[in-house]
C-alpha positions, -999 to 999 in steps of 0.1 A, spaced: -132 214 168 -123 209 132 -89 197 123 -66 219 102 -62 203 67 -25 202 72 -30 181 104 -54 158 85 -26 151 59 0 147 86 -22 121 104 -27 102 71 11 103 66 17 89 101 -9 62 96 10 52 64 43 54 82 55 82 58 73 99 86 93 124 65 61 138 50 45 140 84 74 159 98 74 183 69 37 190 76 39 192 114 69 215 119 56 245 98 22 241 114 37 244 149 57 274 138 23 290 130 5 276 160 29 265 188 0 258 212 -18 232 190 -16 202 214 -28 178 187 0 187 165 25 185 194 12 150 202 16 139 166 51 152 165 58 133 197 45 101 181 67 107 151 98 112 174 89 80 193 87 60 161 122 72 152 135 61 185 139 96 199 121 88 231 134 117 252 123 142 225 89 125 225 87 128 263 95 165 262 69 172 236 42 153 254 49 171 287 47 203 267 12 193 254 1 185 290 14 218 302 -9 235 277 -38 212 282 -36 191 315 -68 173 305 -54 159 272 -59 122 280 -44 110 247 -11 128 254 -11 114 289 -16 79 276 12 84 250 35 97 277 29 66 298 38 45 268 70 64 262 80 63 299 75 25 298 98 22 268 123 44 286 124 19 314 104 40 339 72 18 343 64 31 378 60 66 364 40 53 336 16 34 359 10 65 379 0 84 348 -23 56 337 -44 60 369 -55 94 355 -60 80 320 -83 53 333 -102 78 354 -109 99 323 -115 71 298 -123 39 317 -137 20 287 -108 23 263 -94 -11 254 -61 5 243 -56 19 278 -62 -15 293 -36 -30 270 -11 -3 279 -16 -10 316 -11 -47 310 23 -40 293 33 -16 321 25 -41 348 45 -67 330 75 -44 330 70 -40 367 71 -78 372 34 -81 381 28 -108 356 -3 -124 369 -22 -90 370 -8 -83 335 -21 -116 322 -55 -109 337 -57 -75 319 -45 -90 286 -73 -116 289 -98 -88 295 -85 -70 264 -88 -101 243 -123 -109 255 -134 -74 243 -112 -73 212 -103 -108 203 -88 -103 168 -58 -82 178 -26 -99 167 -2 -76 185 -21 -80 218 -20 -118 213 17 -115 207 22 -95 239 0 -120 257 22 -148 243 53 -131 256 39 -128 291 28 -164 291 63 -175 281 77 -154 309 57 -172 336 65 -206 321 32 -214 304 49 -224 271 20 -244 256 -4 -215 261 23 -191 248 26 -211 215 -12 -211 212 -13 -173 216 15 -169 190 -3 -191 166 -36 -173 170 -17 -141 162 -2 -156 131 -36 -169 119 -47 -132 119 -16 -117 105 10 -141 90 33 -112 82 39 -103 118 76 -111 120 81 -109 157 57 -138 163 76 -160 139 108 -150 156 93 -158 190 82 -192 179 117 -199 164 132 -190 198 111 -217 215 131 -248 211 101 -270 216 84 -256 184 89 -275 151 77 -255 121 54 -273 97 53 -273 59 23 -249 63 44 -226 85 72 -225 59 48 -217 31 33 -189 52 67 -174 59 78 -177 22 45 -159 13 52 -132 38 87 -126 24 74 -124 -11 52 -94 -1 65 -60 -14 48 -42 15 65 -62 43 82 -39 68 119 -42 73 116 -53 109 91 -80 100 113 -92 71 143 -95 94 123 -116 119 107 -138 93 140 -144 75 155 -156 108 126 -179 116 125 -194 81 163 -199 82 160 -217 115 132 -238 101 154 -250 73 184 -253 96 165 -276 119 154 -298 89 190 -299 75 178 -288 41 206 -278 16 188 -267 -15 161 -241 -17 133 -233 -40 138 -196 -46 163 -167 -41 141 -155 -12 143 -188 5 180 -192 -1 187 -157 14 165 -165 44 182 -198 50 217 -182 49 206 -153 70 189 -175 96 218 -200 97 244 -172 103 223 -158 132 218 -193 146 256 -199 146 263 -165 162 237 -172 189 248 -209 193 212 -221 189 211 -258 185 
């Protein structure tokens, strides 16, 4: 089935995180065709990105009422339920997702995250390792794997996973934040240079910038450095130091 040109543009806007444009395209389309499950799923994804998880759940359940075999909507619903703190429901949905599409690495990753929320850490780690054996250069999967390793006390392996993620994507702020929160990690000159380079990027997302600024500020705080080389570095140092004081990190 061919996609309506409006949906093609909406998908492009979602991929580029231009959510306002995606919404302006999707809502009129659904006014004309309220049974287009692909458009409903895309609007649900948009709602989830905006933090409107309950709205996303309602939309995805509507899509599945129209097409109970829509595996993509079922997988998205499982992800939303996990974020809503309902991992048992999510895991039940994932059984059907795996039955329909057993070879999708993304589904395996989602199940690993869901098992982690349920406290089945060893099974989750095993699934993350399967994902990484099939798709090794996935920085966000490496980050999630690192989080899980940290949870079970494997701190050395956790740091290694985080550093593998950074090697692939040095602008992934949550990884820098996670390393900064491990008191055993001492940032190197190369780490500081990589964080400064990330902060200099005009396309760095706000969440990534927040996390990198914290990590860089902590790096300088730990070194006791008072003067900085650039306005970006000075701002990060002040920002990180303020958070460190508020969190009483020593």
